[in-house]
C-alpha positions as CSV (number, residue, x, y, z in Angstrom):
1,X,13.3,11.4,-12.7
2,X,15.5,8.2,-13.3
3,X,16.1,6.5,-9.8
4,X,19.7,5.4,-10.5
5,X,21.0,8.9,-11.7
6,X,19.6,11.7,-9.7
7,X,20.9,14.3,-6.9
8,X,18.5,14.9,-4.1
9,X,19.1,16.6,-1.0
10,X,22.8,16.5,-2.1
11,X,23.0,12.8,-2.4
12,X,23.6,10.7,-5.4
13,X,20.7,8.2,-5.2
14,X,22.6,5.7,-7.7
15,X,25.1,5.1,-4.6
16,X,22.2,4.5,-2.1
17,X,22.1,1.0,-0.5
18,X,19.8,-2.0,-1.5
19,X,18.0,-3.9,1.4
20,X,17.7,-7.3,1.2
21,X,14.5,-8.6,3.3
22,X,16.6,-11.0,5.4
23,X,18.7,-7.9,6.3
24,X,15.3,-6.0,6.6
25,X,13.9,-8.4,9.3
26,X,17.0,-8.6,11.5
27,X,17.1,-4.8,11.7
28,X,13.5,-4.3,12.4
29,X,14.2,-6.7,15.4
30,X,17.0,-4.7,16.6
31,X,15.2,-1.3,16.2
32,X,12.4,-2.6,18.8
33,X,15.1,-3.4,20.9
34,X,16.6,0.2,20.6
35,X,19.6,-0.2,18.5
36,X,19.9,3.2,17.0
37,X,22.5,2.0,14.7
38,X,20.4,-0.5,13.4
39,X,17.7,2.3,12.8
40,X,19.8,4.5,10.8
41,X,21.0,1.6,8.6
42,X,17.3,0.6,8.1
43,X,16.4,4.4,7.3
44,X,19.5,4.4,4.5
45,X,18.4,1.0,3.1
46,X,15.0,2.1,2.3
47,X,15.4,5.6,0.5
48,X,15.1,3.9,-2.6
49,X,11.7,3.0,-1.5
50,X,11.0,6.7,-0.9
51,X,12.4,7.4,-4.3
52,X,9.9,5.1,-6.0
53,X,7.1,6.5,-4.2
54,X,7.5,10.1,-5.0
55,X,7.9,9.5,-8.4
56,X,3.8,9.5,-8.9
57,X,3.8,13.1,-7.1
58,X,6.2,15.0,-9.6
59,X,4.7,17.4,-11.9
60,X,2.9,19.1,-9.5
61,X,5.0,22.2,-9.0
62,X,6.7,21.0,-5.9
63,X,10.6,20.5,-5.6
64,X,11.6,16.8,-5.4
65,X,13.8,17.5,-2.4
66,X,10.9,18.7,-0.7
67,X,8.9,15.9,-1.1
68,X,11.7,13.6,-0.9
69,X,12.1,14.9,2.8
70,X,8.4,14.3,3.5
71,X,8.7,11.1,1.9
72,X,11.3,10.3,4.7
73,X,9.1,11.2,7.5
74,X,6.7,9.0,6.4
75,X,9.3,6.4,6.2
76,X,10.1,6.9,9.9
77,X,6.5,6.8,11.1
78,X,6.4,3.4,9.1
79,X,9.4,2.5,11.0
80,X,7.9,3.6,14.5
81,X,4.7,1.8,13.9
82,X,5.5,-1.3,12.0
83,X,4.7,-4.6,13.9
84,X,6.8,-7.4,13.4
85,X,4.1,-9.9,14.5
86,X,2.2,-9.0,11.3
87,X,3.1,-11.4,8.3
88,X,3.6,-8.8,6.0
89,X,6.6,-7.0,4.5
90,X,7.9,-3.8,5.5
91,X,7.4,-2.1,2.0
92,X,3.9,-3.4,1.7
93,X,2.6,-1.3,5.2
94,X,5.3,1.5,4.6
95,X,3.9,2.4,0.9
96,X,0.5,3.8,2.1
97,X,2.6,5.7,5.1
98,X,4.8,7.4,2.9
99,X,2.1,8.4,0.2
100,X,0.0,9.4,3.1
101,X,2.2,11.7,4.3
102,X,3.0,13.2,1.1
103,X,-0.8,14.0,0.4
104,X,-1.0,15.8,3.7
105,X,1.8,17.9,2.6
106,X,0.5,18.5,-0.8
107,X,-3.1,19.1,0.9
108,X,-1.4,21.8,3.6
109,X,0.4,23.4,0.6
110,X,-2.4,23.4,-2.4
111,X,-4.0,26.6,-3.7
112,X,-7.5,25.1,-3.0
113,X,-7.8,24.7,0.9
114,X,-10.0,22.9,2.9
115,X,-11.4,23.9,6.3
116,X,-9.4,23.7,9.3
117,X,-12.5,21.9,10.8
118,X,-13.0,19.4,8.1
119,X,-9.1,18.6,8.4
120,X,-9.0,18.1,12.0
121,X,-12.3,15.5,11.6
122,X,-10.5,13.9,8.9
123,X,-7.1,13.8,10.8
124,X,-9.1,12.5,13.7
125,X,-10.6,9.9,11.5
126,X,-7.2,8.3,10.1
127,X,-5.8,8.5,13.5
128,X,-9.0,6.3,15.0
129,X,-8.7,4.0,11.9
130,X,-5.1,3.4,12.7
131,X,-5.8,2.5,16.2
132,X,-8.7,0.7,15.4
133,X,-7.1,-1.5,12.8
134,X,-4.2,-2.1,15.5
135,X,-6.7,-3.4,18.1
136,X,-8.6,-5.6,15.7
137,X,-6.3,-6.3,13.1
138,X,-8.7,-5.5,10.4
139,X,-9.8,-2.6,8.4
140,X,-12.8,-1.0,10.5
141,X,-15.7,0.5,8.9
142,X,-16.7,4.1,9.0
143,X,-19.6,3.3,11.4
144,X,-17.3,2.0,13.8
145,X,-14.7,5.0,13.4
146,X,-17.7,7.2,13.9
147,X,-18.9,5.4,16.9
148,X,-15.5,5.7,18.4
149,X,-15.4,9.4,17.8
150,X,-18.8,10.4,19.0
151,X,-20.0,11.4,15.4
152,X,-22.3,11.3,12.5
153,X,-21.1,8.6,10.0
154,X,-22.0,11.6,7.5
155,X,-19.9,14.0,9.1
156,X,-17.1,11.3,8.8
157,X,-17.5,10.3,5.2
158,X,-17.8,14.1,4.5
159,X,-14.4,15.2,6.0
160,X,-12.6,12.3,4.4
161,X,-13.8,13.0,1.1
162,X,-12.8,16.5,1.1
163,X,-8.8,15.7,1.9
164,X,-8.9,13.0,-0.8
165,X,-7.3,13.7,-4.2
166,X,-9.1,11.7,-7.2
167,X,-7.0,9.1,-8.7
168,X,-7.1,6.4,-11.5
169,X,-7.6,2.5,-10.3
170,X,-5.0,1.7,-12.9
171,X,-2.4,4.1,-11.3
172,X,0.9,2.1,-10.2
173,X,1.6,3.1,-6.8
174,X,4.5,0.8,-6.5
175,X,7.0,-1.4,-8.5
176,X,8.1,-4.3,-6.7
177,X,10.5,-6.9,-8.7
178,X,10.0,-4.6,-11.6
179,X,6.1,-5.5,-11.4
180,X,4.0,-2.6,-11.1
181,X,1.4,-3.0,-8.1
182,X,-1.9,-0.8,-9.0
183,X,-4.5,0.8,-6.8
184,X,-6.8,-1.4,-8.3
185,X,-4.8,-4.0,-7.0
186,X,-5.4,-2.9,-3.7
187,X,-9.3,-2.7,-3.7
188,X,-11.7,-5.6,-2.5
189,X,-14.6,-6.6,-5.1
190,X,-17.7,-6.9,-2.8
191,X,-19.8,-7.9,-5.6
192,X,-17.5,-10.8,-6.8
193,X,-19.6,-14.2,-6.1
194,X,-19.5,-17.9,-7.2
195,X,-22.5,-16.9,-9.5
196,X,-20.9,-14.3,-11.6
197,X,-17.5,-16.8,-12.4
198,X,-19.3,-20.1,-12.2
199,X,-21.8,-19.3,-15.2
200,X,-20.7,-22.5,-17.4
201,X,-18.6,-26.0,-17.2
202,X,-15.9,-23.7,-19.5
203,X,-14.3,-21.9,-16.4
204,X,-14.0,-25.3,-14.6
205,X,-12.3,-26.8,-17.1
206,X,-9.9,-23.7,-17.4
207,X,-9.3,-24.2,-13.8
208,X,-8.9,-27.4,-13.9
209,X,-5.6,-26.5,-16.2
210,X,-4.1,-24.7,-13.5
211,X,-1.5,-25.8,-11.0
212,X,-2.8,-25.8,-7.4
213,X,-1.3,-22.3,-6.2
214,X,-2.5,-20.6,-9.3
215,X,-6.0,-22.1,-8.7
216,X,-5.9,-21.0,-4.9
217,X,-5.2,-17.9,-6.1
218,X,-7.9,-17.5,-8.9
219,X,-10.6,-18.9,-6.2
220,X,-9.6,-16.5,-3.6
221,X,-9.5,-13.1,-5.7
222,X,-12.5,-14.0,-7.9
223,X,-14.5,-16.1,-5.8
224,X,-13.9,-14.5,-2.3
225,X,-13.5,-10.7,-3.7
226,X,-10.0,-10.8,-1.8
227,X,-7.3,-7.9,-2.5
228,X,-3.7,-9.2,-3.8
229,X,-2.3,-8.3,-0.7
230,X,-5.0,-10.4,1.4
231,X,-4.0,-13.3,-1.2
232,X,-0.2,-13.0,-0.6
233,X,-0.6,-12.9,3.2
234,X,-2.5,-16.3,3.1
235,X,-0.2,-18.2,1.1
236,X,2.9,-16.8,2.0
237,X,4.5,-15.0,-1.1
238,X,4.7,-11.3,-2.1
239,X,2.3,-9.1,-3.5
240,X,4.1,-8.7,-6.8
241,X,4.2,-12.5,-7.2
242,X,0.5,-12.8,-6.8
243,X,0.2,-10.4,-9.6
244,X,2.2,-12.2,-12.0
245,X,0.7,-15.6,-11.3
246,X,-2.8,-14.3,-11.5
247,X,-1.9,-12.7,-14.9
248,X,-0.3,-16.2,-16.1
249,X,-2.9,-18.2,-15.0
250,X,-6.1,-15.9,-16.4
251,X,-4.1,-16.1,-19.4
252,X,-4.0,-20.0,-19.6
253,X,-7.5,-20.3,-18.8
254,X,-8.5,-18.2,-21.8
255,X,-7.1,-20.8,-23.8
256,X,-9.9,-23.3,-22.5
257,X,-12.6,-20.3,-22.2
C-alpha cells in the first residue's frame, strides 16, 4: 500500500496534510487548553503517521480500513496522554501507542485465543506500567509492577508473554525523514561495557577521528548501553539523526580500526 496513492476509509491519503514539528507543538499547547479545533487539526495532521505504522500489520488477513480506524484510536489515546513537559517528539511517543492498540485488536480477533484471565492480568500490568512511568519518569521493572499489583513476578511475566507477538529485532517500526527506526534501536544492551570496547588502542584512535557530537553518541550508545531514543533526548536531536550519525561514525571508525 503506497502512502501517496491510497483510498482508505473513504479518504484519498495523498491529500492528507503534513504536520511540521513547530505547528505540532503549537497545537498540542492549545489542545491542553481545551481547544477542540486544534485537536481536530492535530488529528488530521497525524493521520500519515497512522498510515506509516499500519504498514507493518498488512498481510494478516485484516481489512486495512479496520486497522486504520484502530490506529486512529491509538493516535487519540496518545494525544490525550502526551506530556508536553517531556523533551520528546510526539511521533516518538505516539508510535508505540498506535502499535499497542493494533496489537490488542489483533489479539482479540485472532483464532488463537489467550484466556480472559491472562489478558486481564496483562492489561492491568500494562496500565500499571504506564502509571509508574508517569510517576517516576522511567521504565519500571517487572518487580515494581508486580509489587504494585500485589501479584507474583512470574504471573506478570507469564501474562505479558502470552499476549506478545514475536518480532524480529531488525523489523522497522517507523520511518522518520526517510531513515528506518528498527526494534533493535529501542533496546538497551545491558551487556555493553567499557571492557568490551576498550580492548585496544585502535578503538581510541578511531574515536579520536570523530567530531565531538559523533564521539558522544558512540560513547553513550556503546560505552553506556543507551538506546537511540535516550541518546536523542540527551543531546537534543531526533532519533533518526542519532541513527544516521551513529552509522556514519562507525563507518568512519572502521578506517582506523
